[in-house]
VMD Tcl script that builds the backbone (N, CA, C; Angstrom):
set m [mol new atoms 210]
animate dup $m
set s [atomselect $m all]
$s set {name element resname resid chain x y z} {
  {N N UNK 1 A 0.757 -1.338 0.172}
  {CA C UNK 1 A 0.012 -0.425 -0.324}
  {C C UNK 1 A 0.982 1.071 -0.341}
  {N N UNK 2 A 2.107 1.297 0.529}
  {CA C UNK 2 A 2.819 2.596 0.963}
  {C C UNK 2 A 3.926 2.299 -0.553}
  {N N UNK 3 A 4.143 2.032 -0.978}
  {CA C UNK 3 A 4.372 1.684 -1.974}
  {C C UNK 3 A 3.277 2.441 -3.448}
  {N N UNK 4 A 2.493 2.290 -3.256}
  {CA C UNK 4 A 1.172 2.245 -4.445}
  {C C UNK 4 A 1.037 3.624 -4.456}
  {N N UNK 5 A -0.049 4.031 -2.875}
  {CA C UNK 5 A -0.567 4.824 -2.182}
  {C C UNK 5 A 0.292 6.183 -2.260}
  {N N UNK 6 A 1.826 6.284 -1.466}
  {CA C UNK 6 A 2.415 7.586 -1.077}
  {C C UNK 6 A 3.272 7.768 -2.071}
  {N N UNK 7 A 4.151 6.384 -2.493}
  {CA C UNK 7 A 5.070 6.615 -3.632}
  {C C UNK 7 A 4.387 7.274 -5.119}
  {N N UNK 8 A 3.877 6.157 -5.388}
  {CA C UNK 8 A 3.363 6.031 -7.320}
  {C C UNK 8 A 2.837 6.826 -7.142}
  {N N UNK 9 A 1.152 7.340 -6.081}
  {CA C UNK 9 A 0.460 8.246 -7.109}
  {C C UNK 9 A 0.036 9.655 -6.098}
  {N N UNK 10 A 1.218 9.490 -5.017}
  {CA C UNK 10 A 1.558 11.076 -4.343}
  {C C UNK 10 A -0.022 10.926 -3.602}
  {N N UNK 11 A -0.483 9.875 -3.033}
  {CA C UNK 11 A -1.948 10.223 -2.281}
  {C C UNK 11 A -1.520 10.274 -0.911}
  {N N UNK 12 A -2.144 10.669 0.424}
  {CA C UNK 12 A -2.399 10.853 1.483}
  {C C UNK 12 A -2.311 9.847 2.382}
  {N N UNK 13 A -4.100 9.199 1.952}
  {CA C UNK 13 A -4.097 7.920 2.105}
  {C C UNK 13 A -5.295 7.379 1.187}
  {N N UNK 14 A -5.495 5.773 0.846}
  {CA C UNK 14 A -6.018 4.981 -0.233}
  {C C UNK 14 A -7.819 5.811 0.198}
  {N N UNK 15 A -7.805 6.426 0.967}
  {CA C UNK 15 A -9.220 6.994 0.611}
  {C C UNK 15 A -9.195 8.324 -0.675}
  {N N UNK 16 A -7.603 8.552 -1.121}
  {CA C UNK 16 A -7.970 9.821 -2.087}
  {C C UNK 16 A -7.736 8.791 -3.172}
  {N N UNK 17 A -7.452 7.717 -2.998}
  {CA C UNK 17 A -7.272 6.966 -4.466}
  {C C UNK 17 A -8.997 6.227 -5.551}
  {N N UNK 18 A -8.930 6.590 -6.470}
  {CA C UNK 18 A -10.693 6.716 -7.249}
  {C C UNK 18 A -10.932 4.895 -7.323}
  {N N UNK 19 A -9.611 3.961 -6.965}
  {CA C UNK 19 A -9.815 3.014 -7.489}
  {C C UNK 19 A -9.942 2.075 -6.448}
  {N N UNK 20 A -10.776 2.732 -5.235}
  {CA C UNK 20 A -10.158 2.284 -3.363}
  {C C UNK 20 A -10.705 1.085 -3.387}
  {N N UNK 21 A -12.837 1.106 -4.072}
  {CA C UNK 21 A -13.453 0.173 -4.432}
  {C C UNK 21 A -13.412 -1.079 -4.781}
  {N N UNK 22 A -12.325 -1.013 -5.425}
  {CA C UNK 22 A -11.753 -2.443 -6.639}
  {C C UNK 22 A -10.869 -2.730 -6.264}
  {N N UNK 23 A -9.538 -1.941 -5.321}
  {CA C UNK 23 A -8.496 -2.258 -5.431}
  {C C UNK 23 A -7.782 -3.405 -4.644}
  {N N UNK 24 A -7.972 -4.337 -4.730}
  {CA C UNK 24 A -7.347 -6.046 -4.032}
  {C C UNK 24 A -5.775 -5.719 -3.121}
  {N N UNK 25 A -4.832 -4.745 -3.154}
  {CA C UNK 25 A -4.077 -4.533 -2.415}
  {C C UNK 25 A -5.049 -4.339 -0.888}
  {N N UNK 26 A -5.514 -3.596 -1.355}
  {CA C UNK 26 A -6.020 -3.167 0.237}
  {C C UNK 26 A -7.859 -3.438 0.560}
  {N N UNK 27 A -8.450 -4.372 -0.140}
  {CA C UNK 27 A -9.407 -4.985 0.023}
  {C C UNK 27 A -8.874 -6.270 1.075}
  {N N UNK 28 A -7.983 -7.379 0.031}
  {CA C UNK 28 A -7.099 -7.975 1.249}
  {C C UNK 28 A -6.595 -7.155 2.515}
  {N N UNK 29 A -6.175 -6.357 2.638}
  {CA C UNK 29 A -5.297 -6.003 4.000}
  {C C UNK 29 A -7.101 -5.536 5.059}
  {N N UNK 30 A -7.613 -5.522 4.617}
  {CA C UNK 30 A -8.958 -5.018 5.242}
  {C C UNK 30 A -9.809 -6.650 5.433}
  {N N UNK 31 A -9.635 -7.656 4.731}
  {CA C UNK 31 A -10.285 -9.158 5.512}
  {C C UNK 31 A -9.197 -9.716 6.064}
  {N N UNK 32 A -7.973 -9.199 6.256}
  {CA C UNK 32 A -7.043 -9.949 7.181}
  {C C UNK 32 A -8.240 -10.183 8.530}
  {N N UNK 33 A -7.952 -11.107 9.272}
  {CA C UNK 33 A -8.691 -11.197 10.831}
  {C C UNK 33 A -8.373 -10.366 11.933}
  {N N UNK 34 A -9.084 -9.731 12.982}
  {CA C UNK 34 A -8.102 -8.396 13.515}
  {C C UNK 34 A -9.456 -7.543 13.772}
  {N N UNK 35 A -9.897 -7.095 14.903}
  {CA C UNK 35 A -10.475 -5.790 15.332}
  {C C UNK 35 A -10.168 -4.530 14.746}
  {N N UNK 36 A -8.633 -4.359 14.494}
  {CA C UNK 36 A -8.614 -2.858 14.034}
  {C C UNK 36 A -7.993 -3.055 12.484}
  {N N UNK 37 A -8.077 -3.728 11.928}
  {CA C UNK 37 A -8.867 -3.326 10.363}
  {C C UNK 37 A -10.000 -3.928 9.887}
  {N N UNK 38 A -11.150 -3.833 10.745}
  {CA C UNK 38 A -11.984 -3.450 10.726}
  {C C UNK 38 A -12.337 -1.552 10.584}
  {N N UNK 39 A -11.513 -1.460 12.268}
  {CA C UNK 39 A -11.564 0.049 12.384}
  {C C UNK 39 A -10.709 0.194 11.405}
  {N N UNK 40 A -9.839 0.323 10.802}
  {CA C UNK 40 A -9.137 0.949 9.869}
  {C C UNK 40 A -9.651 1.003 8.025}
  {N N UNK 41 A -10.518 0.306 8.244}
  {CA C UNK 41 A -11.585 0.905 7.130}
  {C C UNK 41 A -12.939 1.140 7.554}
  {N N UNK 42 A -12.854 1.175 8.462}
  {CA C UNK 42 A -13.963 2.706 9.042}
  {C C UNK 42 A -13.915 3.420 9.032}
  {N N UNK 43 A -12.344 4.280 9.269}
  {CA C UNK 43 A -11.034 5.600 8.406}
  {C C UNK 43 A -11.212 5.972 7.525}
  {N N UNK 44 A -10.680 5.357 6.941}
  {CA C UNK 44 A -10.938 5.520 4.955}
  {C C UNK 44 A -12.152 5.703 4.718}
  {N N UNK 45 A -13.271 4.725 4.745}
  {CA C UNK 45 A -14.854 5.067 4.830}
  {C C UNK 45 A -15.396 6.719 4.800}
  {N N UNK 46 A -14.350 6.655 6.497}
  {CA C UNK 46 A -15.084 7.860 6.798}
  {C C UNK 46 A -14.703 9.010 6.495}
  {N N UNK 47 A -13.526 9.159 5.555}
  {CA C UNK 47 A -12.362 10.123 5.502}
  {C C UNK 47 A -12.893 10.555 3.532}
  {N N UNK 48 A -13.142 8.939 3.162}
  {CA C UNK 48 A -13.481 8.856 1.555}
  {C C UNK 48 A -15.172 10.208 2.110}
  {N N UNK 49 A -16.265 10.150 2.611}
  {CA C UNK 49 A -17.625 10.894 3.382}
  {C C UNK 49 A -17.381 11.953 3.300}
  {N N UNK 50 A -16.354 12.178 4.130}
  {CA C UNK 50 A -16.701 13.461 4.981}
  {C C UNK 50 A -15.497 14.403 5.206}
  {N N UNK 51 A -14.574 13.711 4.965}
  {CA C UNK 51 A -12.943 14.205 4.004}
  {C C UNK 51 A -12.114 14.151 5.782}
  {N N UNK 52 A -10.668 14.946 5.103}
  {CA C UNK 52 A -10.165 15.110 6.764}
  {C C UNK 52 A -10.142 15.697 7.721}
  {N N UNK 53 A -10.774 16.929 7.821}
  {CA C UNK 53 A -10.501 17.821 8.257}
  {C C UNK 53 A -11.859 17.335 9.343}
  {N N UNK 54 A -12.652 16.530 9.190}
  {CA C UNK 54 A -13.931 15.617 10.103}
  {C C UNK 54 A -12.984 15.135 11.095}
  {N N UNK 55 A -12.283 13.971 9.743}
  {CA C UNK 55 A -11.954 13.186 10.576}
  {C C UNK 55 A -10.809 13.605 11.894}
  {N N UNK 56 A -10.236 14.352 11.534}
  {CA C UNK 56 A -9.157 14.838 12.628}
  {C C UNK 56 A -9.849 15.361 14.032}
  {N N UNK 57 A -10.394 15.795 13.718}
  {CA C UNK 57 A -11.457 16.907 14.730}
  {C C UNK 57 A -11.810 15.281 15.959}
  {N N UNK 58 A -12.687 14.134 14.778}
  {CA C UNK 58 A -13.090 13.165 15.708}
  {C C UNK 58 A -11.551 12.030 16.464}
  {N N UNK 59 A -10.484 11.674 15.230}
  {CA C UNK 59 A -9.590 11.679 15.742}
  {C C UNK 59 A -8.413 11.625 16.853}
  {N N UNK 60 A -8.611 13.186 16.961}
  {CA C UNK 60 A -8.066 14.244 17.932}
  {C C UNK 60 A -8.089 13.784 19.641}
  {N N UNK 61 A -9.666 12.839 19.767}
  {CA C UNK 61 A -10.152 12.673 21.171}
  {C C UNK 61 A -9.995 10.883 21.461}
  {N N UNK 62 A -9.127 10.966 20.173}
  {CA C UNK 62 A -9.102 9.587 20.714}
  {C C UNK 62 A -7.417 8.998 21.266}
  {N N UNK 63 A -7.256 7.699 22.538}
  {CA C UNK 63 A -6.185 7.434 22.710}
  {C C UNK 63 A -5.265 6.065 22.372}
  {N N UNK 64 A -6.023 5.848 21.153}
  {CA C UNK 64 A -5.070 4.837 20.610}
  {C C UNK 64 A -5.297 4.821 19.300}
  {N N UNK 65 A -4.984 4.040 18.294}
  {CA C UNK 65 A -4.166 4.271 16.673}
  {C C UNK 65 A -6.200 4.202 16.577}
  {N N UNK 66 A -7.050 3.917 16.727}
  {CA C UNK 66 A -8.429 4.330 16.472}
  {C C UNK 66 A -9.430 4.219 17.494}
  {N N UNK 67 A -10.909 4.510 17.118}
  {CA C UNK 67 A -11.350 5.010 18.111}
  {C C UNK 67 A -13.334 5.337 17.585}
  {N N UNK 68 A -13.815 5.609 18.415}
  {CA C UNK 68 A -15.144 6.313 17.982}
  {C C UNK 68 A -15.889 7.726 16.557}
  {N N UNK 69 A -16.228 6.871 16.010}
  {CA C UNK 69 A -17.008 7.506 14.836}
  {C C UNK 69 A -18.113 8.368 15.137}
  {N N UNK 70 A -18.820 8.215 16.397}
  {CA C UNK 70 A -19.885 9.323 16.638}
  {C C UNK 70 A -19.235 10.074 17.887}
}
mol reanalyze $m
mol bondsrecalc $m
mol representation Tube
mol addrep $m
């Protein structure tokens, strides 16, 4: 993901990519077992819908790498 997103396409995250919904790399990452992968996907989906500024406002209140979106 890092090579594709940052180095090749110069995006901040996969949320910026028009191929995100059909990208096998990111979708395989999200299919891994573990709660954190679900939360990572929620973050990308939130950014795609509401933007980075809204995401940072919510994420600022988190104590860990992920948290609640409400």
